[in-house]
Structure formats: C-alpha cells, structure tokens
N, CA, C and O atoms as a Maestro MAE file, in Angstrom:
{
 s_m_m2io_version
 :::
 2.0.0
}

f_m_ct {
 s_m_title
 :::
 protein
 m_atom[280] {
  # First column is atom index #
  i_m_mmod_type
  r_m_x_coord
  r_m_y_coord
  r_m_z_coord
  i_m_residue_number
  s_m_chain_name
  s_m_pdb_residue_name
  s_m_pdb_atom_name
  i_m_atomic_number
  :::
  1 25 -18.034 8.290 -9.325 1 A "MET " " N  " 7
  2 3 -18.394 7.039 -9.967 1 A "MET " " CA " 6
  3 2 -17.202 6.514 -10.754 1 A "MET " " C  " 6
  4 15 -16.526 7.260 -11.462 1 A "MET " " O  " 8
  5 25 -16.964 5.231 -10.618 2 A "GLN " " N  " 7
  6 3 -15.880 4.566 -11.339 2 A "GLN " " CA " 6
  7 2 -16.500 3.708 -12.436 2 A "GLN " " C  " 6
  8 15 -17.409 2.920 -12.176 2 A "GLN " " O  " 8
  9 25 -16.008 3.864 -13.657 3 A "ILE " " N  " 7
  10 3 -16.486 3.071 -14.787 3 A "ILE " " CA " 6
  11 2 -15.620 1.819 -14.892 3 A "ILE " " C  " 6
  12 15 -14.393 1.902 -14.940 3 A "ILE " " O  " 8
  13 25 -16.275 0.657 -14.927 4 A "ILE " " N  " 7
  14 3 -15.574 -0.610 -15.091 4 A "ILE " " CA " 6
  15 2 -15.916 -1.131 -16.480 4 A "ILE " " C  " 6
  16 15 -17.063 -1.486 -16.755 4 A "ILE " " O  " 8
  17 25 -14.918 -1.174 -17.348 5 A "THR " " N  " 7
  18 3 -15.125 -1.588 -18.736 5 A "THR " " CA " 6
  19 2 -14.887 -3.077 -18.874 5 A "THR " " C  " 6
  20 15 -13.877 -3.606 -18.409 5 A "THR " " O  " 8
  21 25 -15.833 -3.750 -19.523 6 A "ILE " " N  " 7
  22 3 -15.693 -5.184 -19.752 6 A "ILE " " CA " 6
  23 2 -15.832 -5.469 -21.248 6 A "ILE " " C  " 6
  24 15 -16.432 -4.688 -21.986 6 A "ILE " " O  " 8
  25 25 -15.271 -6.592 -21.679 7 A "ASP " " N  " 7
  26 3 -15.381 -6.969 -23.091 7 A "ASP " " CA " 6
  27 2 -16.188 -8.252 -23.249 7 A "ASP " " C  " 6
  28 15 -16.092 -8.941 -24.265 7 A "ASP " " O  " 8
  29 25 -16.984 -8.560 -22.232 8 A "THR " " N  " 7
  30 3 -17.860 -9.722 -22.255 8 A "THR " " CA " 6
  31 2 -19.296 -9.236 -22.057 8 A "THR " " C  " 6
  32 15 -19.525 -8.051 -21.815 8 A "THR " " O  " 8
  33 25 -20.256 -10.147 -22.159 9 A "GLU " " N  " 7
  34 3 -21.661 -9.774 -22.017 9 A "GLU " " CA " 6
  35 2 -21.979 -9.311 -20.600 9 A "GLU " " C  " 6
  36 15 -22.790 -8.406 -20.406 9 A "GLU " " O  " 8
  37 25 -21.331 -9.942 -19.599 10 A "PHE " " N  " 7
  38 3 -21.592 -9.603 -18.207 10 A "PHE " " CA " 6
  39 2 -20.369 -9.912 -17.355 10 A "PHE " " C  " 6
  40 15 -19.431 -10.569 -17.806 10 A "PHE " " O  " 8
  41 25 -20.393 -9.427 -16.116 11 A "ILE " " N  " 7
  42 3 -19.382 -9.756 -15.112 11 A "ILE " " CA " 6
  43 2 -20.136 -10.058 -13.828 11 A "ILE " " C  " 6
  44 15 -21.119 -9.390 -13.508 11 A "ILE " " O  " 8
  45 25 -19.681 -11.054 -13.098 12 A "ARG " " N  " 7
  46 3 -20.331 -11.382 -11.831 12 A "ARG " " CA " 6
  47 2 -20.052 -10.268 -10.814 12 A "ARG " " C  " 6
  48 15 -19.001 -9.629 -10.851 12 A "ARG " " O  " 8
  49 25 -20.991 -10.053 -9.928 13 A "LEU " " N  " 7
  50 3 -20.872 -8.987 -8.929 13 A "LEU " " CA " 6
  51 2 -19.599 -9.124 -8.107 13 A "LEU " " C  " 6
  52 15 -18.899 -8.134 -7.895 13 A "LEU " " O  " 8
  53 25 -19.283 -10.325 -7.640 14 A "ASP " " N  " 7
  54 3 -18.077 -10.481 -6.823 14 A "ASP " " CA " 6
  55 2 -16.811 -10.156 -7.621 14 A "ASP " " C  " 6
  56 15 -15.871 -9.566 -7.089 14 A "ASP " " O  " 8
  57 25 -16.793 -10.542 -8.890 15 A "ALA " " N  " 7
  58 3 -15.641 -10.241 -9.751 15 A "ALA " " CA " 6
  59 2 -15.547 -8.741 -10.026 15 A "ALA " " C  " 6
  60 15 -14.448 -8.192 -10.111 15 A "ALA " " O  " 8
  61 25 -16.687 -8.084 -10.162 16 A "LEU " " N  " 7
  62 3 -16.711 -6.639 -10.374 16 A "LEU " " CA " 6
  63 2 -16.081 -5.906 -9.199 16 A "LEU " " C  " 6
  64 15 -15.259 -5.010 -9.385 16 A "LEU " " O  " 8
  65 25 -16.468 -6.288 -7.996 17 A "LEU " " N  " 7
  66 3 -15.925 -5.638 -6.795 17 A "LEU " " CA " 6
  67 2 -14.420 -5.837 -6.696 17 A "LEU " " C  " 6
  68 15 -13.689 -4.926 -6.307 17 A "LEU " " O  " 8
  69 25 -13.967 -7.020 -7.048 18 A "LYS " " N  " 7
  70 3 -12.533 -7.304 -7.003 18 A "LYS " " CA " 6
  71 2 -11.800 -6.523 -8.091 18 A "LYS " " C  " 6
  72 15 -10.759 -5.922 -7.826 18 A "LYS " " O  " 8
  73 25 -12.334 -6.527 -9.313 19 A "LEU " " N  " 7
  74 3 -11.722 -5.798 -10.429 19 A "LEU " " CA " 6
  75 2 -11.635 -4.303 -10.136 19 A "LEU " " C  " 6
  76 15 -10.655 -3.649 -10.492 19 A "LEU " " O  " 8
  77 25 -12.659 -3.773 -9.488 20 A "ALA " " N  " 7
  78 3 -12.700 -2.344 -9.183 20 A "ALA " " CA " 6
  79 2 -11.770 -1.960 -8.030 20 A "ALA " " C  " 6
  80 15 -11.521 -0.777 -7.798 20 A "ALA " " O  " 8
  81 25 -11.260 -2.961 -7.313 21 A "GLY " " N  " 7
  82 3 -10.394 -2.671 -6.180 21 A "GLY " " CA " 6
  83 2 -11.157 -2.336 -4.912 21 A "GLY " " C  " 6
  84 15 -10.571 -1.859 -3.941 21 A "GLY " " O  " 8
  85 25 -12.461 -2.583 -4.914 22 A "ALA " " N  " 7
  86 3 -13.283 -2.294 -3.732 22 A "ALA " " CA " 6
  87 2 -13.013 -3.301 -2.620 22 A "ALA " " C  " 6
  88 15 -13.166 -2.993 -1.438 22 A "ALA " " O  " 8
  89 25 -12.611 -4.507 -3.013 23 A "VAL " " N  " 7
  90 3 -12.235 -5.554 -2.062 23 A "VAL " " CA " 6
  91 2 -10.917 -6.160 -2.536 23 A "VAL " " C  " 6
  92 15 -10.554 -6.051 -3.707 23 A "VAL " " O  " 8
  93 25 -10.210 -6.797 -1.610 24 A "GLU " " N  " 7
  94 3 -8.904 -7.350 -1.974 24 A "GLU " " CA " 6
  95 2 -8.982 -8.760 -2.538 24 A "GLU " " C  " 6
  96 15 -8.176 -9.147 -3.384 24 A "GLU " " O  " 8
  97 25 -9.971 -9.535 -2.057 25 A "THR " " N  " 7
  98 3 -10.055 -10.940 -2.475 25 A "THR " " CA " 6
  99 2 -11.488 -11.314 -2.837 25 A "THR " " C  " 6
  100 15 -12.440 -10.615 -2.489 25 A "THR " " O  " 8
  101 25 -11.612 -12.417 -3.534 26 A "GLY " " N  " 7
  102 3 -12.934 -12.932 -3.847 26 A "GLY " " CA " 6
  103 2 -13.687 -13.340 -2.588 26 A "GLY " " C  " 6
  104 15 -14.909 -13.206 -2.516 26 A "GLY " " O  " 8
  105 25 -12.955 -13.837 -1.600 27 A "GLY " " N  " 7
  106 3 -13.567 -14.217 -0.329 27 A "GLY " " CA " 6
  107 2 -14.165 -13.025 0.394 27 A "GLY " " C  " 6
  108 15 -15.245 -13.116 0.980 27 A "GLY " " O  " 8
  109 25 -13.446 -11.895 0.348 28 A "HIS " " N  " 7
  110 3 -13.952 -10.668 0.967 28 A "HIS " " CA " 6
  111 2 -15.197 -10.194 0.223 28 A "HIS " " C  " 6
  112 15 -16.161 -9.747 0.845 28 A "HIS " " O  " 8
  113 25 -15.180 -10.291 -1.096 29 A "ALA " " N  " 7
  114 3 -16.347 -9.904 -1.903 29 A "ALA " " CA " 6
  115 2 -17.553 -10.751 -1.513 29 A "ALA " " C  " 6
  116 15 -18.656 -10.231 -1.349 29 A "ALA " " O  " 8
  117 25 -17.341 -12.054 -1.365 30 A "LYS " " N  " 7
  118 3 -18.419 -12.963 -0.983 30 A "LYS " " CA " 6
  119 2 -19.046 -12.529 0.342 30 A "LYS " " C  " 6
  120 15 -20.269 -12.501 0.476 30 A "LYS " " O  " 8
  121 25 -18.213 -12.195 1.307 31 A "ILE " " N  " 7
  122 3 -18.704 -11.811 2.639 31 A "ILE " " CA " 6
  123 2 -19.511 -10.524 2.584 31 A "ILE " " C  " 6
  124 15 -20.611 -10.470 3.134 31 A "ILE " " O  " 8
  125 25 -18.989 -9.479 1.929 32 A "VAL " " N  " 7
  126 3 -19.705 -8.198 1.927 32 A "VAL " " CA " 6
  127 2 -21.014 -8.290 1.162 32 A "VAL " " C  " 6
  128 15 -21.993 -7.641 1.529 32 A "VAL " " O  " 8
  129 25 -21.041 -9.097 0.092 33 A "VAL " " N  " 7
  130 3 -22.286 -9.268 -0.669 33 A "VAL " " CA " 6
  131 2 -23.302 -10.033 0.169 33 A "VAL " " C  " 6
  132 15 -24.455 -9.616 0.277 33 A "VAL " " O  " 8
  133 25 -22.886 -11.150 0.764 34 A "GLN " " N  " 7
  134 3 -23.808 -11.962 1.551 34 A "GLN " " CA " 6
  135 2 -24.307 -11.226 2.800 34 A "GLN " " C  " 6
  136 15 -25.390 -11.522 3.303 34 A "GLN " " O  " 8
  137 25 -23.521 -10.270 3.297 35 A "ASN " " N  " 7
  138 3 -23.930 -9.478 4.461 35 A "ASN " " CA " 6
  139 2 -24.863 -8.330 4.083 35 A "ASN " " C  " 6
  140 15 -25.301 -7.581 4.956 35 A "ASN " " O  " 8
  141 25 -25.176 -8.180 2.789 36 A "GLY " " N  " 7
  142 3 -26.084 -7.125 2.356 36 A "GLY " " CA " 6
  143 2 -25.473 -5.745 2.327 36 A "GLY " " C  " 6
  144 15 -26.185 -4.747 2.431 36 A "GLY " " O  " 8
  145 25 -24.150 -5.674 2.186 37 A "GLU " " N  " 7
  146 3 -23.448 -4.386 2.187 37 A "GLU " " CA " 6
  147 2 -23.346 -3.754 0.804 37 A "GLU " " C  " 6
  148 15 -22.839 -2.641 0.670 37 A "GLU " " O  " 8
  149 25 -23.824 -4.456 -0.227 38 A "VAL " " N  " 7
  150 3 -23.680 -3.978 -1.604 38 A "VAL " " CA " 6
  151 2 -25.067 -3.700 -2.201 38 A "VAL " " C  " 6
  152 15 -25.993 -4.502 -2.078 38 A "VAL " " O  " 8
  153 25 -25.171 -2.546 -2.844 39 A "LEU " " N  " 7
  154 3 -26.393 -2.205 -3.565 39 A "LEU " " CA " 6
  155 2 -26.152 -2.414 -5.056 39 A "LEU " " C  " 6
  156 15 -25.096 -2.062 -5.581 39 A "LEU " " O  " 8
  157 25 -27.141 -2.991 -5.729 40 A "VAL " " N  " 7
  158 3 -27.093 -3.125 -7.183 40 A "VAL " " CA " 6
  159 2 -28.294 -2.371 -7.732 40 A "VAL " " C  " 6
  160 15 -29.444 -2.695 -7.436 40 A "VAL " " O  " 8
  161 25 -28.001 -1.364 -8.534 41 A "ASN " " N  " 7
  162 3 -29.050 -0.506 -9.098 41 A "ASN " " CA " 6
  163 2 -29.990 0.006 -8.004 41 A "ASN " " C  " 6
  164 15 -31.206 0.065 -8.185 41 A "ASN " " O  " 8
  165 25 -29.388 0.377 -6.852 42 A "GLY " " N  " 7
  166 3 -30.138 1.001 -5.767 42 A "GLY " " CA " 6
  167 2 -30.807 0.050 -4.796 42 A "GLY " " C  " 6
  168 15 -31.464 0.501 -3.857 42 A "GLY " " O  " 8
  169 25 -30.661 -1.266 -4.993 43 A "GLN " " N  " 7
  170 3 -31.307 -2.246 -4.114 43 A "GLN " " CA " 6
  171 2 -30.254 -3.179 -3.520 43 A "GLN " " C  " 6
  172 15 -29.281 -3.535 -4.184 43 A "GLN " " O  " 8
  173 25 -30.460 -3.570 -2.266 44 A "VAL " " N  " 7
  174 3 -29.549 -4.508 -1.630 44 A "VAL " " CA " 6
  175 2 -29.541 -5.813 -2.423 44 A "VAL " " C  " 6
  176 15 -30.593 -6.338 -2.788 44 A "VAL " " O  " 8
  177 25 -28.341 -6.326 -2.684 45 A "CYS " " N  " 7
  178 3 -28.200 -7.580 -3.428 45 A "CYS " " CA " 6
  179 2 -27.312 -8.521 -2.622 45 A "CYS " " C  " 6
  180 15 -26.200 -8.155 -2.241 45 A "CYS " " O  " 8
  181 25 -27.798 -9.728 -2.364 46 A "THR " " N  " 7
  182 3 -27.016 -10.713 -1.619 46 A "THR " " CA " 6
  183 2 -26.569 -11.881 -2.496 46 A "THR " " C  " 6
  184 15 -26.126 -12.910 -1.987 46 A "THR " " O  " 8
  185 25 -26.687 -11.721 -3.808 47 A "MET " " N  " 7
  186 3 -26.262 -12.764 -4.754 47 A "MET " " CA " 6
  187 2 -24.899 -12.393 -5.334 47 A "MET " " C  " 6
  188 15 -24.794 -11.520 -6.196 47 A "MET " " O  " 8
  189 25 -23.860 -13.067 -4.849 48 A "ARG " " N  " 7
  190 3 -22.517 -12.700 -5.315 48 A "ARG " " CA " 6
  191 2 -22.312 -13.030 -6.787 48 A "ARG " " C  " 6
  192 15 -21.452 -12.443 -7.444 48 A "ARG " " O  " 8
  193 25 -23.111 -13.983 -7.314 49 A "GLY " " N  " 7
  194 3 -23.011 -14.352 -8.720 49 A "GLY " " CA " 6
  195 2 -23.913 -13.529 -9.626 49 A "GLY " " C  " 6
  196 15 -24.064 -13.854 -10.804 49 A "GLY " " O  " 8
  197 25 -24.516 -12.467 -9.096 50 A "LYS " " N  " 7
  198 3 -25.404 -11.598 -9.875 50 A "LYS " " CA " 6
  199 2 -24.683 -11.147 -11.138 50 A "LYS " " C  " 6
  200 15 -23.554 -10.662 -11.083 50 A "LYS " " O  " 8
  201 25 -25.349 -11.314 -12.274 51 A "LYS " " N  " 7
  202 3 -24.754 -10.914 -13.549 51 A "LYS " " CA " 6
  203 2 -24.933 -9.413 -13.730 51 A "LYS " " C  " 6
  204 15 -26.055 -8.914 -13.813 51 A "LYS " " O  " 8
  205 25 -23.825 -8.710 -13.788 52 A "MET " " N  " 7
  206 3 -23.824 -7.261 -13.985 52 A "MET " " CA " 6
  207 2 -23.588 -6.994 -15.463 52 A "MET " " C  " 6
  208 15 -22.570 -7.388 -16.031 52 A "MET " " O  " 8
  209 25 -24.553 -6.317 -16.068 53 A "ARG " " N  " 7
  210 3 -24.491 -6.045 -17.509 53 A "ARG " " CA " 6
  211 2 -24.297 -4.549 -17.766 53 A "ARG " " C  " 6
  212 15 -24.312 -3.738 -16.841 53 A "ARG " " O  " 8
  213 25 -24.118 -4.209 -19.023 54 A "ASN " " N  " 7
  214 3 -23.887 -2.825 -19.429 54 A "ASN " " CA " 6
  215 2 -24.908 -1.881 -18.784 54 A "ASN " " C  " 6
  216 15 -26.115 -2.085 -18.914 54 A "ASN " " O  " 8
  217 25 -24.424 -0.861 -18.096 55 A "GLY " " N  " 7
  218 3 -25.289 0.135 -17.469 55 A "GLY " " CA " 6
  219 2 -25.650 -0.159 -16.025 55 A "GLY " " C  " 6
  220 15 -26.138 0.727 -15.323 55 A "GLY " " O  " 8
  221 25 -25.421 -1.392 -15.560 56 A "ASP " " N  " 7
  222 3 -25.709 -1.723 -14.161 56 A "ASP " " CA " 6
  223 2 -24.715 -1.022 -13.243 56 A "ASP " " C  " 6
  224 15 -23.563 -0.784 -13.606 56 A "ASP " " O  " 8
  225 25 -25.195 -0.696 -12.040 57 A "GLN " " N  " 7
  226 3 -24.344 -0.022 -11.059 57 A "GLN " " CA " 6
  227 2 -24.333 -0.803 -9.754 57 A "GLN " " C  " 6
  228 15 -25.359 -1.316 -9.308 57 A "GLN " " O  " 8
  229 25 -23.149 -0.883 -9.151 58 A "ALA " " N  " 7
  230 3 -22.985 -1.475 -7.830 58 A "ALA " " CA " 6
  231 2 -22.442 -0.384 -6.909 58 A "ALA " " C  " 6
  232 15 -21.601 0.419 -7.313 58 A "ALA " " O  " 8
  233 25 -22.928 -0.362 -5.675 59 A "GLU " " N  " 7
  234 3 -22.461 0.621 -4.709 59 A "GLU " " CA " 6
  235 2 -21.976 -0.107 -3.460 59 A "GLU " " C  " 6
  236 15 -22.666 -0.974 -2.923 59 A "GLU " " O  " 8
  237 25 -20.778 0.261 -3.007 60 A "PHE " " N  " 7
  238 3 -20.184 -0.342 -1.821 60 A "PHE " " CA " 6
  239 2 -19.336 0.699 -1.111 60 A "PHE " " C  " 6
  240 15 -18.474 1.333 -1.720 60 A "PHE " " O  " 8
  241 25 -19.585 0.872 0.184 61 A "GLU " " N  " 7
  242 3 -18.846 1.823 1.024 61 A "GLU " " CA " 6
  243 2 -18.788 3.212 0.403 61 A "GLU " " C  " 6
  244 15 -17.742 3.861 0.402 61 A "GLU " " O  " 8
  245 25 -19.924 3.660 -0.124 62 A "GLY " " N  " 7
  246 3 -20.024 5.014 -0.652 62 A "GLY " " CA " 6
  247 2 -19.471 5.210 -2.052 62 A "GLY " " C  " 6
  248 15 -19.556 6.311 -2.596 62 A "GLY " " O  " 8
  249 25 -18.912 4.176 -2.642 63 A "GLU " " N  " 7
  250 3 -18.393 4.275 -4.003 63 A "GLU " " CA " 6
  251 2 -19.349 3.572 -4.955 63 A "GLU " " C  " 6
  252 15 -19.940 2.545 -4.620 63 A "GLU " " O  " 8
  253 25 -19.490 4.144 -6.149 64 A "THR " " N  " 7
  254 3 -20.365 3.560 -7.161 64 A "THR " " CA " 6
  255 2 -19.522 3.098 -8.342 64 A "THR " " C  " 6
  256 15 -18.622 3.804 -8.798 64 A "THR " " O  " 8
  257 25 -19.828 1.910 -8.822 65 A "PHE " " N  " 7
  258 3 -19.116 1.307 -9.960 65 A "PHE " " CA " 6
  259 2 -20.140 0.989 -11.038 65 A "PHE " " C  " 6
  260 15 -21.125 0.293 -10.790 65 A "PHE " " O  " 8
  261 25 -19.895 1.506 -12.236 66 A "GLU " " N  " 7
  262 3 -20.835 1.268 -13.347 66 A "GLU " " CA " 6
  263 2 -20.174 0.422 -14.410 66 A "GLU " " C  " 6
  264 15 -19.031 0.663 -14.797 66 A "GLU " " O  " 8
  265 25 -20.913 -0.581 -14.880 67 A "VAL " " N  " 7
  266 3 -20.398 -1.497 -15.909 67 A "VAL " " CA " 6
  267 2 -20.643 -0.886 -17.283 67 A "VAL " " C  " 6
  268 15 -21.746 -0.432 -17.587 67 A "VAL " " O  " 8
  269 25 -19.608 -0.881 -18.102 68 A "LYS " " N  " 7
  270 3 -19.709 -0.418 -19.491 68 A "LYS " " CA " 6
  271 2 -19.062 -1.448 -20.387 68 A "LYS " " C  " 6
  272 15 -17.980 -1.952 -20.088 68 A "LYS " " O  " 8
  273 25 -19.726 -1.763 -21.491 69 A "ASN " " N  " 7
  274 3 -19.149 -2.662 -22.486 69 A "ASN " " CA " 6
  275 2 -18.251 -1.892 -23.428 69 A "ASN " " C  " 6
  276 15 -18.477 -0.710 -23.689 69 A "ASN " " O  " 8
  277 25 -17.236 -2.562 -23.936 70 A "LEU " " N  " 7
  278 3 -16.348 -1.957 -24.950 70 A "LEU " " CA " 6
  279 2 -17.095 -1.748 -26.242 70 A "LEU " " C  " 6
  280 15 -16.523 -1.252 -27.213 70 A "LEU " " O  " 8
  :::
 }
 m_bond[279] {
  # First column is bond index #
  i_m_from
  i_m_to
  i_m_order
  :::
  1 1 2 1
  2 2 3 1
  3 3 4 2
  4 3 5 1
  5 5 6 1
  6 6 7 1
  7 7 8 2
  8 7 9 1
  9 9 10 1
  10 10 11 1
  11 11 12 2
  12 11 13 1
  13 13 14 1
  14 14 15 1
  15 15 16 2
  16 15 17 1
  17 17 18 1
  18 18 19 1
  19 19 20 2
  20 19 21 1
  21 21 22 1
  22 22 23 1
  23 23 24 2
  24 23 25 1
  25 25 26 1
  26 26 27 1
  27 27 28 2
  28 27 29 1
  29 29 30 1
  30 30 31 1
  31 31 32 2
  32 31 33 1
  33 33 34 1
  34 34 35 1
  35 35 36 2
  36 35 37 1
  37 37 38 1
  38 38 39 1
  39 39 40 2
  40 39 41 1
  41 41 42 1
  42 42 43 1
  43 43 44 2
  44 43 45 1
  45 45 46 1
  46 46 47 1
  47 47 48 2
  48 47 49 1
  49 49 50 1
  50 50 51 1
  51 51 52 2
  52 51 53 1
  53 53 54 1
  54 54 55 1
  55 55 56 2
  56 55 57 1
  57 57 58 1
  58 58 59 1
  59 59 60 2
  60 59 61 1
  61 61 62 1
  62 62 63 1
  63 63 64 2
  64 63 65 1
  65 65 66 1
  66 66 67 1
  67 67 68 2
  68 67 69 1
  69 69 70 1
  70 70 71 1
  71 71 72 2
  72 71 73 1
  73 73 74 1
  74 74 75 1
  75 75 76 2
  76 75 77 1
  77 77 78 1
  78 78 79 1
  79 79 80 2
  80 79 81 1
  81 81 82 1
  82 82 83 1
  83 83 84 2
  84 83 85 1
  85 85 86 1
  86 86 87 1
  87 87 88 2
  88 87 89 1
  89 89 90 1
  90 90 91 1
  91 91 92 2
  92 91 93 1
  93 93 94 1
  94 94 95 1
  95 95 96 2
  96 95 97 1
  97 97 98 1
  98 98 99 1
  99 99 100 2
  100 99 101 1
  101 101 102 1
  102 102 103 1
  103 103 104 2
  104 103 105 1
  105 105 106 1
  106 106 107 1
  107 107 108 2
  108 107 109 1
  109 109 110 1
  110 110 111 1
  111 111 112 2
  112 111 113 1
  113 113 114 1
  114 114 115 1
  115 115 116 2
  116 115 117 1
  117 117 118 1
  118 118 119 1
  119 119 120 2
  120 119 121 1
  121 121 122 1
  122 122 123 1
  123 123 124 2
  124 123 125 1
  125 125 126 1
  126 126 127 1
  127 127 128 2
  128 127 129 1
  129 129 130 1
  130 130 131 1
  131 131 132 2
  132 131 133 1
  133 133 134 1
  134 134 135 1
  135 135 136 2
  136 135 137 1
  137 137 138 1
  138 138 139 1
  139 139 140 2
  140 139 141 1
  141 141 142 1
  142 142 143 1
  143 143 144 2
  144 143 145 1
  145 145 146 1
  146 146 147 1
  147 147 148 2
  148 147 149 1
  149 149 150 1
  150 150 151 1
  151 151 152 2
  152 151 153 1
  153 153 154 1
  154 154 155 1
  155 155 156 2
  156 155 157 1
  157 157 158 1
  158 158 159 1
  159 159 160 2
  160 159 161 1
  161 161 162 1
  162 162 163 1
  163 163 164 2
  164 163 165 1
  165 165 166 1
  166 166 167 1
  167 167 168 2
  168 167 169 1
  169 169 170 1
  170 170 171 1
  171 171 172 2
  172 171 173 1
  173 173 174 1
  174 174 175 1
  175 175 176 2
  176 175 177 1
  177 177 178 1
  178 178 179 1
  179 179 180 2
  180 179 181 1
  181 181 182 1
  182 182 183 1
  183 183 184 2
  184 183 185 1
  185 185 186 1
  186 186 187 1
  187 187 188 2
  188 187 189 1
  189 189 190 1
  190 190 191 1
  191 191 192 2
  192 191 193 1
  193 193 194 1
  194 194 195 1
  195 195 196 2
  196 195 197 1
  197 197 198 1
  198 198 199 1
  199 199 200 2
  200 199 201 1
  201 201 202 1
  202 202 203 1
  203 203 204 2
  204 203 205 1
  205 205 206 1
  206 206 207 1
  207 207 208 2
  208 207 209 1
  209 209 210 1
  210 210 211 1
  211 211 212 2
  212 211 213 1
  213 213 214 1
  214 214 215 1
  215 215 216 2
  216 215 217 1
  217 217 218 1
  218 218 219 1
  219 219 220 2
  220 219 221 1
  221 221 222 1
  222 222 223 1
  223 223 224 2
  224 223 225 1
  225 225 226 1
  226 226 227 1
  227 227 228 2
  228 227 229 1
  229 229 230 1
  230 230 231 1
  231 231 232 2
  232 231 233 1
  233 233 234 1
  234 234 235 1
  235 235 236 2
  236 235 237 1
  237 237 238 1
  238 238 239 1
  239 239 240 2
  240 239 241 1
  241 241 242 1
  242 242 243 1
  243 243 244 2
  244 243 245 1
  245 245 246 1
  246 246 247 1
  247 247 248 2
  248 247 249 1
  249 249 250 1
  250 250 251 1
  251 251 252 2
  252 251 253 1
  253 253 254 1
  254 254 255 1
  255 255 256 2
  256 255 257 1
  257 257 258 1
  258 258 259 1
  259 259 260 2
  260 259 261 1
  261 261 262 1
  262 262 263 1
  263 263 264 2
  264 263 265 1
  265 265 266 1
  266 266 267 1
  267 267 268 2
  268 267 269 1
  269 269 270 1
  270 270 271 1
  271 271 272 2
  272 271 273 1
  273 273 274 1
  274 274 275 1
  275 275 276 2
  276 275 277 1
  277 277 278 1
  278 278 279 1
  279 279 280 2
  :::
 }
}
C-alpha cells in the first residue's frame, strides 16, 4: 500500500492516480477510471472527479493507494 499525503480536504481520483505515479497523464487516468479499472474503497468507480478524502483507498493494477491528510 502506498500512502498519498495531501494538505487539502480532498483530492480528485484522477489527480490521485497521477500523483501516485499509477498513470503518466491525466488523460490516461480518465480512460482507466471510465473503463472501470479502478476500485475506490473496494467498489468499481467510474467517476474521475470522485473526491478522495482522508482514509479513502483507490486500487489500480494490483496497487493500493490510501489518502492521508497532513
């Protein structure tokens, strides 16, 4: 599991994937999310603008990313 630390209330799912290095571009993030390849808290999520808050987890290609606030 990779911890992604943010200093804001939330981060959008597509931005989280890009920040974590799971995808190279925002466009790639958009495609994988819309294709249903990303799980958020264990459920398929197709909303790239999904607000990820403290404690939320995203899973993509076998890697898990957890959001933590500073």
